[in-house]
C-alpha positions in Angstrom: 17.1 -21.5 -0.4 15.6 -21.1 3.0 17.5 -17.8 3.5 16.1 -16.5 0.2 12.6 -17.4 1.2 13.0 -15.7 4.6 14.3 -12.5 3.0 11.6 -12.6 0.4 8.8 -12.8 3.1 10.5 -10.0 5.1 10.7 -7.7 2.0 7.2 -8.5 0.9 5.8 -7.7 4.4 7.8 -4.5 4.6 6.7 -3.5 1.1 3.1 -3.9 1.9 3.6 -1.7 5.1 5.4 0.9 3.0 2.7 1.1 0.4 0.0 1.4 3.2 2.0 4.2 4.8 2.5 5.9 1.4 -1.3 6.0 0.8 -2.1 7.2 4.3 0.4 10.0 4.1 -1.2 11.1 0.9 -4.7 10.7 2.2 -4.1 12.7 5.4 -3.2 15.8 3.3 -6.6 16.0 1.5 -9.9 17.5 2.7 -13.1 15.5 2.9 -14.3 17.2 -0.3 -11.1 16.2 -2.1 -11.3 12.7 -0.6 -14.6 12.1 -2.4 -14.0 14.2 -5.5 -13.7 12.5 -8.9 -11.8 14.5 -11.6 -13.9 13.4 -14.4 -16.9 11.1 -15.2 -14.7 8.0 -15.6 -12.3 8.6 -12.8 -12.2 7.0 -9.4 -12.1 9.2 -6.3 -9.6 8.6 -3.5 -12.6 7.3 -1.5 -13.5 4.7 -4.2 -9.9 3.6 -4.4 -9.8 3.1 -0.6 -13.0 1.1 -0.7 -11.8 -1.0 -3.6 -8.4 -1.8 -2.0 -10.1 -2.6 1.3 -12.6 -5.0 -0.4 -9.8 -6.7 -2.3 -7.8 -7.1 0.9 -10.6 -8.7 2.8 -11.4 -11.1 -0.1 -7.8 -12.1 -1.0 -6.4 -12.5 2.4 -9.2 -14.0 4.5 -8.3 -17.7 4.9 -5.6 -17.1 2.4 -4.1 -20.7 2.2 -7.5 -22.6 2.4 -10.1 -20.7 0.3 -10.3 -19.1 -3.1 -9.1 -15.5 -3.0 -12.4 -14.2 -4.6 -14.8 -14.8 -1.9 -18.4 -15.7 -2.8 -19.8 -12.8 -0.6 -17.6 -10.1 -2.2 -19.5 -7.6 -4.3 -16.7 -6.0 -6.3 -18.9 -3.7 -8.4 -20.2 -2.1 -5.1 -16.6 -1.2 -4.2 -16.8 1.4 -7.0 -20.0 3.0 -5.7 -20.3 5.2 -2.7 -23.7 4.9 -0.9 -23.8 6.1 2.7 -20.1 5.8 3.0 -18.2 8.3 5.1 -14.5 9.0 5.3 -14.4 7.5 8.7 -16.2 4.3 7.7 -13.9 3.9 4.7 -10.8 4.3 6.7 -12.1 1.8 9.2 -12.7 -0.7 6.3 -9.3 0.1 5.0 -7.7 -0.7 8.4 -9.6 -3.9 8.7 -8.5 -5.0 5.2 -4.8 -4.4 5.9 -5.1 -6.2 9.3 -6.5 -9.2 7.5 -3.5 -9.1 5.1 -0.9 -9.0 7.8 -2.7 -11.6 9.9 -2.4 -13.9 6.9 1.1 -13.1 5.6 3.1 -12.7 8.8 2.7 -16.3 10.0 3.8 -17.7 6.6 7.0 -19.9 6.6 9.5 -20.5 3.8 7.8 -23.9 3.2 4.5 -22.1 2.6 5.9 -20.3 -0.5 5.8 -23.4 -2.6 2.1 -24.1 -1.6 -0.6 -23.2 -4.1 -3.8 -21.1 -3.6 -6.5 -20.1 -6.1 -7.8 -16.8 -7.2 -11.0 -17.0 -9.2 -10.3 -20.6 -9.6 -6.9 -20.0 -11.1 -3.9 -21.7 -9.3 -1.1 -19.6 -8.0 2.0 -20.4 -5.9 1.9 -18.5 -2.7 4.8 -16.3 -4.1 2.7 -15.5 -7.3 -0.3 -14.6 -5.2 1.8 -12.3 -3.0 3.3 -10.6 -6.0 0.0 -10.3 -7.7 -1.5 -8.4 -4.7 1.6 -6.4 -4.0 1.7 -5.0 -7.6 -2.1 -4.5 -7.5 -2.0 -2.4 -4.5 1.0 -0.4 -5.6 -0.9 0.4 -8.9 -3.9 1.9 -7.0 -1.9 3.6 -4.3 0.0 5.4 -7.0 -3.4 6.7 -8.2 -4.1 7.8 -4.7 -0.9 9.7 -4.5 -1.4 11.3 -7.9 -4.9 12.5 -7.0 -3.9 13.8 -3.6 -0.9 15.7 -5.2 -3.2 17.1 -7.8 -5.6 18.4 -5.3 -3.0 19.9 -3.0 -1.0 21.4 -5.7 1.5 23.8 -4.3 0.5 22.9 -0.7 1.6 19.3 -1.4 4.0 17.9 1.2 6.2 15.7 -0.9 6.5 12.0 0.1 9.6 11.3 -2.0 13.0 13.0 -2.6 12.2 16.7 -3.0 12.7 18.2 -6.4 16.3 19.3 -7.3 17.6 17.8 -4.1 18.7 14.3 -5.2 22.4 15.0 -4.7 21.7 16.2 -1.2 19.6 13.1 -0.4 22.4 10.8 -1.6 24.9 12.6 0.7 22.3 12.3 3.5 22.2 8.6 3.0 26.0 8.3 2.7 26.6 10.2 5.8 24.2 7.9 7.8 26.0 4.9 6.4 29.4 6.2 7.3 28.2 6.9 10.8 27.2 3.3 11.1 23.5 4.0 11.5 20.9 1.3 10.7 19.5 1.1 7.3 16.7 3.7 6.9 13.4 2.4 5.7 13.2 3.6 2.0 9.7 5.1 2.7 10.9 7.1 5.7 14.2 8.3 4.4 13.0 11.1 2.1 10.8 12.5 5.0 13.7 12.3 7.5 16.0 14.1 5.0 13.4 16.8 4.4 12.8 17.3 8.2 16.5 17.2 9.0 17.7 19.7 6.3 14.7 22.1 6.7 15.1 22.7 10.4 
């Protein structure tokens, strides 16, 4: 059981890092105009999504084990409004939010997984709280990637296995395994494959 808990924590931390990296690789491809653009009246811009994720990160992970995940000073509605925000300020807020998450989750021990926390007064095990946040961030980061890909169109630098190259990617991974190379991070492998095969 302890080994399962250790593996779970390790995978959760790596998954959070992977999703953060995925979002940032998409964001770095868009212009400032595209960063703030909303594709229709009801859509969130990349900037709004960054602000919302950052606000959620700060609220959920500050004093994670000892205080409710919905902090009294959080203004969630304001996360969907951009007043005086710049790309630089929002990326700074984003980085602070993720730092709060990693400062909270990295010290957790297997015994902590059976503890309980609350979010909006609702009790969660630590595992449930981690899974809730991981899936929430994945949902919004998928939106960020879709928007960035939409704006970049044919100039988009793919972040996954290139179209019509799945067989080559599978061979690439098999060759690495046969050579005894360490397991490639699943977020980095497609980019490494593209860089290697296009040189």
